[in-house]
C-alpha positions as protocol buffer text, in pm:
chain_id: "A"
residue {
  index: 1
  type: TRP
  ca { x: -3835 y: -1249 z: -3449 }
}
residue {
  index: 2
  type: ARG
  ca { x: -4111 y: -1159 z: -3693 }
}
residue {
  index: 3
  type: LEU
  ca { x: -4080 y: -1499 z: -3858 }
}
residue {
  index: 4
  type: ALA
  ca { x: -4087 y: -1683 z: -3525 }
}
residue {
  index: 5
  type: LEU
  ca { x: -4389 y: -1481 z: -3409 }
}
residue {
  index: 6
  type: ALA
  ca { x: -4569 y: -1547 z: -3738 }
}
residue {
  index: 7
  type: HIS
  ca { x: -4502 y: -1918 z: -3703 }
}
residue {
  index: 8
  type: VAL
  ca { x: -4627 y: -1920 z: -3344 }
}
residue {
  index: 9
  type: ALA
  ca { x: -4943 y: -1736 z: -3445 }
}
residue {
  index: 10
  type: ALA
  ca { x: -4995 y: -1974 z: -3738 }
}
residue {
  index: 11
  type: ALA
  ca { x: -4927 y: -2275 z: -3519 }
}
residue {
  index: 12
  type: ARG
  ca { x: -5184 y: -2158 z: -3265 }
}
residue {
  index: 13
  type: ARG
  ca { x: -5447 y: -2116 z: -3536 }
}
residue {
  index: 14
  type: ALA
  ca { x: -5367 y: -2420 z: -3745 }
}
residue {
  index: 15
  type: VAL
  ca { x: -5229 y: -2698 z: -3522 }
}
residue {
  index: 16
  type: PRO
  ca { x: -5252 y: -2978 z: -3617 }
}
residue {
  index: 17
  type: GLN
  ca { x: -5355 y: -2847 z: -3962 }
}
residue {
  index: 18
  type: PRO
  ca { x: -5077 y: -2760 z: -4206 }
}
residue {
  index: 19
  type: CYS
  ca { x: -4991 y: -2391 z: -4211 }
}
residue {
  index: 20
  type: THR
  ca { x: -4808 y: -2163 z: -4452 }
}
residue {
  index: 21
  type: SER
  ca { x: -4522 y: -1953 z: -4328 }
}
residue {
  index: 22
  type: HIS
  ca { x: -4395 y: -1637 z: -4492 }
}
residue {
  index: 23
  type: LEU
  ca { x: -4043 y: -1498 z: -4490 }
}
residue {
  index: 24
  type: ARG
  ca { x: -4009 y: -1151 z: -4634 }
}
residue {
  index: 25
  type: THR
  ca { x: -3679 y: -1031 z: -4770 }
}
residue {
  index: 26
  type: LYS
  ca { x: -3610 y: -705 z: -4950 }
}
residue {
  index: 27
  type: ARG
  ca { x: -3696 y: -860 z: -5286 }
}
residue {
  index: 28
  type: HIS
  ca { x: -3906 y: -1168 z: -5232 }
}
residue {
  index: 29
  type: THR
  ca { x: -4166 y: -1331 z: -5014 }
}
residue {
  index: 30
  type: HIS
  ca { x: -4093 y: -1699 z: -4960 }
}
residue {
  index: 31
  type: ARG
  ca { x: -4376 y: -1936 z: -4874 }
}
residue {
  index: 32
  type: ARG
  ca { x: -4339 y: -2280 z: -4735 }
}
residue {
  index: 33
  type: GLN
  ca { x: -4607 y: -2534 z: -4657 }
}
residue {
  index: 34
  type: MET
  ca { x: -4567 y: -2698 z: -4319 }
}
residue {
  index: 35
  type: SER
  ca { x: -4716 y: -3041 z: -4258 }
}
residue {
  index: 36
  type: ARG
  ca { x: -4611 y: -3057 z: -3892 }
}
residue {
  index: 37
  type: PRO
  ca { x: -4583 y: -2806 z: -3608 }
}
residue {
  index: 38
  type: LEU
  ca { x: -4284 y: -2579 z: -3626 }
}
residue {
  index: 39
  type: ARG
  ca { x: -3970 y: -2712 z: -3453 }
}
residue {
  index: 40
  type: VAL
  ca { x: -3770 y: -2444 z: -3270 }
}
residue {
  index: 41
  type: VAL
  ca { x: -3430 y: -2460 z: -3100 }
}
residue {
  index: 42
  type: SER
  ca { x: -3338 y: -2161 z: -2885 }
}
residue {
  index: 43
  type: VAL
  ca { x: -2976 y: -2100 z: -2792 }
}
residue {
  index: 44
  type: LEU
  ca { x: -3059 y: -1779 z: -2608 }
}
residue {
  index: 45
  type: PRO
  ca { x: -3242 y: -1791 z: -2273 }
}
residue {
  index: 46
  type: SER
  ca { x: -3423 y: -1459 z: -2324 }
}
residue {
  index: 47
  type: ALA
  ca { x: -3555 y: -1580 z: -2660 }
}
residue {
  index: 48
  type: THR
  ca { x: -3673 y: -1903 z: -2495 }
}
residue {
  index: 49
  type: GLU
  ca { x: -3857 y: -1709 z: -2228 }
}
residue {
  index: 50
  type: MET
  ca { x: -4022 y: -1475 z: -2480 }
}
residue {
  index: 51
  type: LEU
  ca { x: -4132 y: -1765 z: -2699 }
}
residue {
  index: 52
  type: CYS
  ca { x: -4284 y: -1939 z: -2397 }
}
residue {
  index: 53
  type: PHE
  ca { x: -4448 y: -1617 z: -2281 }
}
residue {
  index: 54
  type: ILE
  ca { x: -4631 y: -1574 z: -2611 }
}
residue {
  index: 55
  type: GLY
  ca { x: -4751 y: -1933 z: -2602 }
}
residue {
  index: 56
  type: GLY
  ca { x: -4492 y: -2100 z: -2824 }
}
residue {
  index: 57
  type: GLY
  ca { x: -4323 y: -2320 z: -2564 }
}
residue {
  index: 58
  type: HIS
  ca { x: -4476 y: -2631 z: -2721 }
}
residue {
  index: 59
  type: LEU
  ca { x: -4273 y: -2561 z: -3036 }
}
residue {
  index: 60
  type: LEU
  ca { x: -3937 y: -2591 z: -2859 }
}
residue {
  index: 61
  type: VAL
  ca { x: -3738 y: -2906 z: -2926 }
}
residue {
  index: 62
  type: GLY
  ca { x: -3399 y: -2794 z: -2792 }
}
residue {
  index: 63
  type: ARG
  ca { x: -3240 y: -2531 z: -2567 }
}
residue {
  index: 64
  type: SER
  ca { x: -2915 y: -2380 z: -2445 }
}
residue {
  index: 65
  type: HIS
  ca { x: -2719 y: -2492 z: -2141 }
}
residue {
  index: 66
  type: GLU
  ca { x: -2825 y: -2167 z: -1968 }
}
residue {
  index: 67
  type: ASP
  ca { x: -3200 y: -2215 z: -2018 }
}
residue {
  index: 68
  type: ASN
  ca { x: -3369 y: -2295 z: -1688 }
}
residue {
  index: 69
  type: TYR
  ca { x: -3693 y: -2097 z: -1713 }
}
residue {
  index: 70
  type: PRO
  ca { x: -3971 y: -2168 z: -1746 }
}
residue {
  index: 71
  type: GLU
  ca { x: -3929 y: -2494 z: -1566 }
}
residue {
  index: 72
  type: SER
  ca { x: -4147 y: -2668 z: -1826 }
}
residue {
  index: 73
  type: ILE
  ca { x: -3859 y: -2659 z: -2078 }
}
residue {
  index: 74
  type: THR
  ca { x: -3585 y: -2805 z: -1859 }
}
residue {
  index: 75
  type: HIS
  ca { x: -3649 y: -3157 z: -1993 }
}
residue {
  index: 76
  type: LEU
  ca { x: -3552 y: -3052 z: -2346 }
}
residue {
  index: 77
  type: PRO
  ca { x: -3215 y: -3154 z: -2494 }
}
residue {
  index: 78
  type: ILE
  ca { x: -2929 y: -2910 z: -2435 }
}
residue {
  index: 79
  type: VAL
  ca { x: -2746 y: -2818 z: -2758 }
}
residue {
  index: 80
  type: THR
  ca { x: -2485 y: -2572 z: -2622 }
}
residue {
  index: 81
  type: GLY
  ca { x: -2212 y: -2580 z: -2363 }
}
residue {
  index: 82
  type: GLN
  ca { x: -1959 y: -2347 z: -2209 }
}
residue {
  index: 83
  type: LEU
  ca { x: -1582 y: -2386 z: -2261 }
}
residue {
  index: 84
  type: THR
  ca { x: -1486 y: -2162 z: -1972 }
}
residue {
  index: 85
  type: GLU
  ca { x: -1513 y: -2197 z: -1598 }
}
residue {
  index: 86
  type: PHE
  ca { x: -1526 y: -1867 z: -1416 }
}
residue {
  index: 87
  type: THR
  ca { x: -1428 y: -1843 z: -1051 }
}
residue {
  index: 88
  type: THR
  ca { x: -1320 y: -1479 z: -1009 }
}
residue {
  index: 89
  type: ALA
  ca { x: -1353 y: -1152 z: -1199 }
}
residue {
  index: 90
  type: VAL
  ca { x: -984 y: -1176 z: -1293 }
}
residue {
  index: 91
  type: ASP
  ca { x: -1044 y: -1527 z: -1422 }
}
residue {
  index: 92
  type: VAL
  ca { x: -1341 y: -1409 z: -1631 }
}
residue {
  index: 93
  type: ASP
  ca { x: -1135 y: -1130 z: -1784 }
}
residue {
  index: 94
  type: ARG
  ca { x: -838 y: -1356 z: -1859 }
}
residue {
  index: 95
  type: GLN
  ca { x: -1043 y: -1634 z: -2024 }
}
residue {
  index: 96
  type: VAL
  ca { x: -1266 y: -1400 z: -2223 }
}
residue {
  index: 97
  type: SER
  ca { x: -972 y: -1188 z: -2344 }
}
residue {
  index: 98
  type: SER
  ca { x: -776 y: -1497 z: -2442 }
}
residue {
  index: 99
  type: ALA
  ca { x: -1065 y: -1653 z: -2633 }
}
residue {
  index: 100
  type: LEU
  ca { x: -1157 y: -1334 z: -2817 }
}
residue {
  index: 101
  type: SER
  ca { x: -796 y: -1253 z: -2909 }
}
residue {
  index: 102
  type: THR
  ca { x: -756 y: -1594 z: -3076 }
}
residue {
  index: 103
  type: GLY
  ca { x: -1097 y: -1591 z: -3242 }
}
residue {
  index: 104
  type: GLN
  ca { x: -1228 y: -1877 z: -3030 }
}
residue {
  index: 105
  type: SER
  ca { x: -1580 y: -1903 z: -2902 }
}
residue {
  index: 106
  type: LEU
  ca { x: -1657 y: -1929 z: -2532 }
}
residue {
  index: 107
  type: TYR
  ca { x: -1928 y: -2177 z: -2617 }
}
residue {
  index: 108
  type: THR
  ca { x: -1975 y: -2514 z: -2783 }
}
residue {
  index: 109
  type: ILE
  ca { x: -2267 y: -2642 z: -2985 }
}
residue {
  index: 110
  type: ASP
  ca { x: -2347 y: -3008 z: -3035 }
}
residue {
  index: 111
  type: GLU
  ca { x: -2385 y: -3019 z: -3413 }
}
residue {
  index: 112
  type: GLN
  ca { x: -2494 y: -3382 z: -3420 }
}
residue {
  index: 113
  type: LEU
  ca { x: -2769 y: -3324 z: -3161 }
}
residue {
  index: 114
  type: LEU
  ca { x: -2880 y: -3001 z: -3329 }
}
residue {
  index: 115
  type: THR
  ca { x: -2905 y: -3177 z: -3665 }
}
residue {
  index: 116
  type: SER
  ca { x: -3097 y: -3468 z: -3513 }
}
residue {
  index: 117
  type: LEU
  ca { x: -3356 y: -3227 z: -3367 }
}
residue {
  index: 118
  type: GLN
  ca { x: -3438 y: -3108 z: -3721 }
}
residue {
  index: 119
  type: PRO
  ca { x: -3525 y: -2750 z: -3625 }
}
residue {
  index: 120
  type: ASP
  ca { x: -3715 y: -2524 z: -3865 }
}
residue {
  index: 121
  type: VAL
  ca { x: -3598 y: -2217 z: -3672 }
}
residue {
  index: 122
  type: ILE
  ca { x: -3298 y: -2152 z: -3447 }
}
residue {
  index: 123
  type: LEU
  ca { x: -3332 y: -1851 z: -3217 }
}
residue {
  index: 124
  type: THR
  ca { x: -3004 y: -1676 z: -3132 }
}
residue {
  index: 125
  type: GLN
  ca { x: -2855 y: -1326 z: -3104 }
}
residue {
  index: 126
  type: ASP
  ca { x: -2599 y: -1107 z: -3278 }
}
residue {
  index: 127
  type: ILE
  ca { x: -2509 y: -854 z: -3009 }
}
residue {
  index: 128
  type: CYS
  ca { x: -2244 y: -1016 z: -2794 }
}
residue {
  index: 129
  type: ALA
  ca { x: -2001 y: -1306 z: -2853 }
}
residue {
  index: 130
  type: VAL
  ca { x: -1942 y: -1326 z: -2478 }
}
residue {
  index: 131
  type: CYS
  ca { x: -2309 y: -1347 z: -2370 }
}
residue {
  index: 132
  type: ALA
  ca { x: -2411 y: -1646 z: -2584 }
}
residue {
  index: 133
  type: ILE
  ca { x: -2298 y: -1848 z: -2884 }
}
residue {
  index: 134
  type: ASP
  ca { x: -2233 y: -1612 z: -3175 }
}
residue {
  index: 135
  type: LEU
  ca { x: -2461 y: -1575 z: -3476 }
}
residue {
  index: 136
  type: GLN
  ca { x: -2191 y: -1668 z: -3731 }
}
residue {
  index: 137
  type: THR
  ca { x: -2131 y: -2005 z: -3564 }
}
residue {
  index: 138
  type: VAL
  ca { x: -2503 y: -2085 z: -3564 }
}
residue {
  index: 139
  type: GLN
  ca { x: -2540 y: -1972 z: -3927 }
}
residue {
  index: 140
  type: ARG
  ca { x: -2241 y: -2184 z: -4033 }
}
residue {
  index: 141
  type: LEU
  ca { x: -2394 y: -2494 z: -3871 }
}
residue {
  index: 142
  type: ALA
  ca { x: -2740 y: -2420 z: -4012 }
}
residue {
  index: 143
  type: ALA
  ca { x: -2596 y: -2392 z: -4362 }
}
residue {
  index: 144
  type: ARG
  ca { x: -2471 y: -2751 z: -4339 }
}
residue {
  index: 145
  type: MET
  ca { x: -2811 y: -2886 z: -4230 }
}
residue {
  index: 146
  type: SER
  ca { x: -3071 y: -3022 z: -4467 }
}
residue {
  index: 147
  type: PRO
  ca { x: -3326 y: -2880 z: -4476 }
}
residue {
  index: 148
  type: GLN
  ca { x: -3169 y: -2557 z: -4356 }
}
residue {
  index: 149
  type: PRO
  ca { x: -3338 y: -2397 z: -4057 }
}
residue {
  index: 150
  type: ARG
  ca { x: -3401 y: -2024 z: -4046 }
}
residue {
  index: 151
  type: VAL
  ca { x: -3169 y: -1843 z: -3804 }
}
């Protein structure tokens, strides 16, 4: 989130001027010159809402199938989908248990669309494989993209 917030702050100050972003790791600080506004894909509705709340909604170029707020982002391309269809609590439990026991995700991601959006940053989560697409899937896809977005 620090990186995304830094990019939003830089974008607010520098748009349409180029800005420099910083990514701090334990050993290095990476700098990258940006000649265009940051491109963000959010696959987590709460991340989308927070980004919009702090004024970064204009940076979004893609969203999850569950994103419906704020209304101003509903026109954006949807990069995720849901493999399950829940009708009852028993149905939810059965489908989730089955998917998790076989190592399958409950969600899909459109790799071709995601790649075509050319995101600089993909916002996701690493808390729950049931709540949204899992971090490892997003990282695996990002690793195949060129240039690689930050996850």
